[in-house]
C-alpha positions in Angstrom: -14.2 25.2 14.2 -16.6 21.3 16.2 -17.0 21.3 19.3 -15.2 17.7 18.6 -12.4 20.0 17.0 -12.2 22.4 20.1 -11.6 19.4 22.7 -8.7 17.8 20.2 -5.6 19.1 21.7 -2.9 21.4 20.4 -0.1 19.3 18.9 3.1 21.3 18.1 4.9 19.4 15.2 8.2 20.7 13.9 8.5 20.3 10.2 11.8 20.6 7.9 10.6 23.8 5.6 10.8 22.2 2.4 8.5 19.0 3.6 6.3 21.7 5.1 6.5 23.7 1.6 5.3 20.0 -0.5 2.5 19.3 2.7 0.7 23.4 2.0 0.8 22.3 -1.4 -0.9 19.4 -1.8 -3.2 20.9 0.9 -4.0 23.9 -1.0 -4.5 20.9 -4.6 -6.8 19.1 -2.1 -8.5 22.1 -0.4 -7.9 21.0 2.8 -6.3 22.4 5.4 -2.6 22.1 6.4 -3.5 20.0 9.4 -6.1 18.5 8.1 -4.3 17.0 5.3 -1.5 15.8 8.0 -4.7 14.1 9.4 -5.6 12.2 6.2 -2.5 11.2 5.7 -0.9 10.0 8.8 -4.4 8.6 8.7 -4.0 6.5 5.3 -0.7 5.3 6.5 -2.5 2.7 9.0 -5.0 1.3 6.1 -3.9 -1.9 5.2 -6.2 -4.1 3.2 -9.2 -6.2 4.7 -8.6 -9.2 5.3 -10.8 -10.6 2.2 -8.8 -8.4 0.5 -5.5 -10.2 2.1 -6.9 -13.5 1.8 -7.6 -13.1 -2.3 -4.1 -11.5 -2.6 -2.8 -14.8 -0.9 -5.1 -17.3 -2.9 -3.9 -15.5 -5.9 -0.2 -15.0 -5.5 -0.7 -18.9 -4.0 -2.1 -19.6 -7.6 -0.4 -17.8 -9.5 3.1 -19.8 -8.2 0.9 -23.4 -8.2 0.2 -22.7 -12.3 4.2 -21.7 -12.2 5.5 -24.4 -10.8 3.9 -26.7 -13.2 4.6 -25.3 -16.2 8.3 -25.6 -14.9 7.7 -28.8 -14.2 5.4 -30.3 -17.6 9.3 -28.3 -19.9 11.7 -30.8 -17.2 9.2 -33.6 -18.0 9.5 -32.2 -21.1 12.8 -32.1 -21.8 13.5 -35.2 -20.3 11.0 -37.2 -22.5 12.9 -35.3 -25.5 16.4 -36.2 -23.8 17.8 -32.4 -23.8 17.3 -32.2 -20.2 20.1 -35.2 -19.8 
């Protein structure tokens, strides 16, 4: 155990037996201790997309919506021009 790990205050955590077994299996599969598995899962739950990823996803979504809207408008105009939209 490293010095920094020794300075971390113990924290009691009550887990239902079935959940503890599932987390322990995941820890075993990842060659981690139960504590390390819980820490890894907690840390990952706070991770989200970076600002750049968020902006890229937002632009991509806006582009898709604009394209879909443009296609829908073109279809409405085409149907109106052919007399099917009346």
